[in-house]
FIKE-210458 format. One record per residue (C-alpha): residue number from 1; residue in one letter; x, y, z. Coordinates in steps of 0.5 Angstrom, whole numbers, plus 500, padded with zeros to 3 digits. Layout:
// residues N
+-----+-----+-----+-----+-----+
|   n | res |   x |   y |   z |
+-----+-----+-----+-----+-----+
| NUM |   A |   X |   Y |   Z |
...
+-----+-----+-----+-----+-----+
END
This chain:
// residues 94
+-----+-----+-----+-----+-----+
|   n | res |   x |   y |   z |
+-----+-----+-----+-----+-----+
|   1 |   M | 503 | 524 | 481 |
|   2 |   F | 506 | 520 | 486 |
|   3 |   N | 514 | 522 | 484 |
|   4 |   S | 515 | 526 | 490 |
|   5 |   N | 520 | 524 | 496 |
|   6 |   R | 517 | 518 | 499 |
|   7 |   Y | 516 | 517 | 507 |
|   8 |   L | 514 | 512 | 512 |
|   9 |   T | 511 | 513 | 518 |
|  10 |   R | 514 | 510 | 525 |
|  11 |   G | 509 | 505 | 525 |
|  12 |   V | 509 | 503 | 517 |
|  13 |   Q | 517 | 501 | 519 |
|  14 |   T | 517 | 498 | 525 |
|  15 |   E | 510 | 494 | 524 |
|  16 |   I | 510 | 492 | 516 |
|  17 |   P | 516 | 488 | 512 |
|  18 |   S | 520 | 492 | 507 |
|  19 |   E | 518 | 487 | 502 |
|  20 |   L | 511 | 489 | 502 |
|  21 |   Q | 514 | 496 | 503 |
|  22 |   F | 518 | 496 | 496 |
|  23 |   F | 510 | 492 | 493 |
|  24 |   M | 506 | 497 | 496 |
|  25 |   W | 510 | 502 | 492 |
|  26 |   E | 511 | 498 | 486 |
|  27 |   C | 503 | 497 | 485 |
|  28 |   I | 503 | 505 | 486 |
|  29 |   D | 507 | 506 | 480 |
|  30 |   Q | 504 | 501 | 476 |
|  31 |   L | 498 | 504 | 476 |
|  32 |   P | 495 | 507 | 470 |
|  33 |   E | 494 | 515 | 470 |
|  34 |   P | 491 | 518 | 472 |
|  35 |   K | 492 | 516 | 479 |
|  36 |   D | 487 | 518 | 486 |
|  37 |   R | 492 | 521 | 491 |
|  38 |   F | 490 | 516 | 497 |
|  39 |   Q | 491 | 508 | 496 |
|  40 |   I | 489 | 504 | 500 |
|  41 |   F | 492 | 497 | 502 |
|  42 |   R | 488 | 492 | 506 |
|  43 |   L | 493 | 486 | 507 |
|  44 |   T | 490 | 480 | 510 |
|  45 |   I | 492 | 472 | 511 |
|  46 |   Q | 489 | 467 | 507 |
|  47 |   D | 491 | 460 | 506 |
|  48 |   D | 498 | 462 | 509 |
|  49 |   K | 500 | 467 | 504 |
|  50 |   Q | 500 | 474 | 504 |
|  51 |   H | 493 | 477 | 500 |
|  52 |   V | 493 | 485 | 498 |
|  53 |   S | 488 | 488 | 496 |
|  54 |   H | 490 | 495 | 493 |
|  55 |   E | 483 | 500 | 492 |
|  56 |   S | 482 | 507 | 490 |
|  57 |   E | 476 | 511 | 489 |
|  58 |   Q | 477 | 516 | 484 |
|  59 |   P | 478 | 513 | 479 |
|  60 |   E | 475 | 507 | 482 |
|  61 |   Y | 481 | 501 | 482 |
|  62 |   H | 481 | 495 | 485 |
|  63 |   K | 487 | 488 | 484 |
|  64 |   E | 488 | 483 | 489 |
|  65 |   Y | 495 | 479 | 490 |
|  66 |   D | 497 | 473 | 492 |
|  67 |   I | 504 | 473 | 495 |
|  68 |   D | 508 | 467 | 499 |
|  69 |   T | 511 | 470 | 505 |
|  70 |   A | 514 | 468 | 511 |
|  71 |   N | 511 | 470 | 515 |
|  72 |   P | 504 | 474 | 513 |
|  73 |   I | 502 | 480 | 517 |
|  74 |   E | 494 | 484 | 518 |
|  75 |   A | 494 | 491 | 516 |
|  76 |   K | 490 | 497 | 513 |
|  77 |   I | 496 | 502 | 510 |
|  78 |   Y | 494 | 508 | 506 |
|  79 |   V | 499 | 511 | 501 |
|  80 |   I | 498 | 519 | 500 |
|  81 |   D | 500 | 524 | 496 |
|  82 |   D | 500 | 531 | 497 |
|  83 |   E | 503 | 533 | 492 |
|  84 |   T | 509 | 535 | 496 |
|  85 |   H | 511 | 528 | 499 |
|  86 |   C | 508 | 522 | 498 |
|  87 |   T | 507 | 518 | 507 |
|  88 |   M | 505 | 510 | 507 |
|  89 |   L | 502 | 510 | 513 |
|  90 |   L | 498 | 505 | 518 |
|  91 |   A | 490 | 506 | 517 |
|  92 |   E | 490 | 507 | 525 |
|  93 |   E | 496 | 513 | 524 |
|  94 |   Y | 491 | 517 | 520 |
+-----+-----+-----+-----+-----+
END
């Protein structure tokens, strides 16, 4: 899972800093097998830091991170593996 070509939607390209994009792909890469084909990331601002909540449903997974970044943002992001390609998109683009 998540070994196919990886794509970003226009919304992710324009609104999500590349360092956060790479971080989310790395979070997925580090997941144990089996992986859910639908990953959810919630980006929030807590104490001037970027807070990242990563979850999936099957198997159930949840982990939280706090990252020092110059410009923390608020967003909900989905990463979907449809077996031919992997796509990172803003929730509103789903």
